[in-house]
C-alpha positions in Angstrom: 0.4 -0.3 0.2 1.3 3.3 -1.0 -0.5 5.4 1.0 -2.8 5.7 3.9 -6.2 5.0 2.4 -9.6 6.7 3.2 -12.4 4.4 3.1 -16.3 4.7 3.1 -18.4 2.3 4.3 -22.2 2.4 4.1 -23.7 -0.6 5.7 -26.5 -0.3 8.3 -25.6 -3.9 9.9 -23.5 -3.2 12.6 -22.2 -6.4 13.4 -20.8 -6.3 9.7 -19.7 -2.7 10.2 -17.7 -3.9 13.2 -16.4 -6.9 11.4 -15.2 -4.6 8.8 -13.7 -2.2 11.0 -11.3 -5.3 12.4 -10.5 -6.4 9.3 -9.2 -2.9 7.9 -7.7 -2.3 11.4 -5.4 -5.4 10.6 -4.8 -4.3 7.0 -4.3 -1.0 7.1 -3.8 0.4 10.6 -3.0 4.2 9.1 -6.1 4.1 7.1 -9.5 5.9 8.2 -12.8 4.5 8.0 -15.7 6.7 7.7 -19.0 4.8 8.1 -22.4 5.8 7.5 -25.9 3.5 8.3 -27.2 4.1 4.6 -27.0 5.6 1.4 -28.3 9.0 2.0 -26.1 9.3 4.9 -23.2 8.7 2.5 -24.1 11.0 -0.4 -24.3 13.9 2.4 -20.7 12.9 4.0 -19.5 12.7 0.0 -21.1 16.0 -0.7 -19.0 17.7 2.4 -15.9 15.6 1.6 -13.6 18.2 1.0 -10.0 17.4 1.0 -10.9 14.1 2.7 -12.0 12.3 -0.8 -12.5 8.6 -0.6 -9.6 6.3 -2.1 -12.8 3.7 -2.2 -16.3 3.4 -1.6 -17.9 0.1 0.2 -21.6 0.0 -0.5 -24.3 -2.6 0.9 -27.3 -3.3 -1.4 -30.1 -3.3 1.1 -30.2 -0.4 3.6 -33.1 1.9 4.6 -33.5 5.3 3.0 -31.6 5.3 0.0 -30.1 1.6 -0.8 -26.8 1.0 -2.4 -27.8 0.6 -5.7 -29.6 4.4 -5.6 -26.6 5.4 -3.7 -24.2 3.8 -6.7 -26.2 5.6 -9.3 -26.0 8.9 -7.8 -22.3 8.5 -7.0 -21.7 7.8 -10.6 -23.2 10.8 -11.7 -21.1 13.0 -10.0 -17.9 14.2 -11.9 -15.6 14.5 -9.1 -16.1 10.7 -8.0 -16.0 9.1 -11.5 -12.3 7.9 -10.6 -13.4 6.4 -7.2 -13.5 3.0 -7.4 -17.2 1.7 -5.8 -17.5 -1.9 -4.6 -20.9 -2.9 -4.0 -20.6 -5.1 -0.5 -23.5 -7.5 0.4 -24.7 -10.8 1.8 -26.3 -11.6 -1.4 -25.2 -12.9 -4.4 -28.9 -12.4 -6.1 -28.3 -12.1 -10.2 -30.4 -9.1 -10.3 -28.5 -7.2 -7.6 -25.3 -8.2 -9.5 -26.4 -7.1 -12.8 -27.7 -3.9 -11.5 -24.5 -2.9 -9.8 -22.7 -3.9 -13.0 -24.8 -1.4 -15.1 -24.6 1.0 -12.8 -20.8 1.2 -13.0 -19.6 -0.7 -9.7 -16.2 -1.8 -10.1 -16.6 -5.1 -8.2 -19.5 -7.5 -6.8 -18.0 -8.4 -3.4 -20.0 -11.1 -1.3 -19.5 -10.5 2.5 -17.3 -13.2 4.0 -18.1 -14.5 7.4 -14.3 -15.5 8.2 -12.6 -12.6 9.2 -9.2 -13.7 7.4 -11.0 -14.0 4.1 -12.5 -10.4 4.7 -8.9 -9.2 5.4 -7.4 -10.7 2.5 -10.1 -9.2 0.0 -9.8 -5.9 1.5 -5.9 -6.0 1.3 -6.2 -7.0 -2.2 -8.9 -4.0 -3.1 -6.7 -1.4 -1.1 -3.7 -2.5 -3.2 -5.1 -2.7 -6.3 -4.1 -0.6 -9.2 -7.5 1.0 -10.2 -6.0 2.9 -13.0 -5.3 -0.1 -14.9 -8.5 -1.8 -14.4 -10.7 -2.8 -17.5 -14.2 -2.5 -17.1 -15.1 -6.4 -16.1 -17.8 -7.5 -18.5 -17.7 -11.2 -17.5 -19.5 -11.8 -14.0 -16.7 -14.5 -12.9 -14.1 -11.4 -12.7 -17.1 -8.5 -11.3 -18.3 -10.7 -8.5 -15.6 -11.4 -5.5 -16.6 -14.2 -3.8 -15.1 -15.1 -0.3 -13.3 -18.2 -1.6 
């Protein structure tokens, strides 16, 4: 990792948030994690981020007020965030959600693992990824990141 990352996570499940926080702390102690409980709160945080631009955004799908897919659509409509990687991060790998996330421009669809070591390894992979060389995955086997 070249520099401390600013990670935004939008997830309304407190257990999942705590699990994610543990993994990030293990992988990147100098990273900052900004958490929101729903897409509406995330969009507000992004609107006020100033110099605290995210390096990566993780979005749960099923959230109150503004769900993850609607938040993804709104984020992708804002020029300032076009180059920020957005990962849909969900317990479901429902084909409809995966297809919608892909159409709306998510960089990956990450199925939440139940094992902390798997979560750490995927977060480390995503934080170290060279996003400038990413070719948008058209094959779902490359778009969907599973825990295994």
